[in-house]
N, C-alpha and C positions, 0 to 999 in steps of 0.2 A: 826282084830284088832281090840277090840269094842269100841263103841261108849261116847267119855267121858263125850255128853251132856246126854246120858239116863240120869242117875239119880238124875241131876236137873230136868228136863220131870217132872219124876214121883213127884218130891217134890211142882214142880210149880203144877200141879196138881189135887194132893192130898189137898194142903192148900185148891186153890180153891172149890174143893170136900165140903170138908167138912168143907169148911163154906158154900157153897150151903146148905148144908145137918141140918146145925145148923139153922139156914134160916129158913127153910123150917117146921123145928120142937118150934120151935117160934111160927108160924103161927097155926100147926097141930100138937095142943101136943100128944101123947103120941103114943099104940099103931096106929093109923092113919097118923100119920106120917113118922110115917116108914112102913106103907104098901105102902103112895103112894111114897116117893124115891125107896122101892125097883119097885114097878112096874115101874118108870118114867126109873129107875138106867135099868130093863130087859130090854126095851122098845130100849133105845137109844142105849145100848152093840149091840144088836142083830141087829139095825137097821144101822152098825157103821161097824160091822164083813167084811160085803164084800164092805162099798163102803170105808172106810180109807187104801191104801192102803203104806202109807209112815211109819218105821218104827219110827220116832222120834215119827209124832202125833198118833201112834196107841201107842206107849210109856205113851204120856201126858194125851189121851182123857180114853183111856181103863184101862192102870196099874194102873196111878194117879188118876182120876178123878173123870170120873164111878167107884169106887171101893174105894175111899174114903167118894163118897157121899153115896152110898149100904150100910146095914152096916148088916150081919150077928147074930153077937154078942149084940147086944140090939135087934134085931128079938126077939134073947133064950130068952134073958132074960123076956120082957115083957109078951111072951108068958106064959112063967112060972110063971108067976106074975098076969093073970088074974086067974088060977082057971080049970081045968079040959075042963067045956065045952068050955065054951070063949075064950080058948089056945085052945083046936081041930079048931072053929070054923075061930082063927085067921092060921092059920094053914093054914087051906081051902082057906082059900082067899087069901092069900097070894101066896101061891101056884097056885092058879088057876090062878090070875089073874096076876101072873109073866109069866107064858109060856102064858099067852092070848098077854101081850103085847112082850113078847120075840117073836112072831112069828106074830104076826105085826110087828114090828120092823126089821126082816126078810125078811115083803113081802111089805115094803116100802124101806127098803137098796133095794131090786133086781127093785123097779119102780126108786130109784133115780139112780142106776147104770147108 
């Protein structure tokens, strides 16, 4: 039988993640804010992968909070609006820093486990 609490956990996590994303966006406006949340989210998700065992906690944290905190659609729109040279630099920075953050997150997660 499905856990009836899971949709509520996704909704609560989504609310908190979206609110945090908004607040970061008021402090770091534009592509820099999007880069910041995507890199931080990559680290947090990777750190949680090996450590969070509970289905409820994973659903809240990974599906709810972190998926609404990070944002691909804003990244795509802002990148397109930057033009070719800056857009390519934004893509390169986002992917390089995102992979680096995820690698560090996996390393940290293993150390914390």
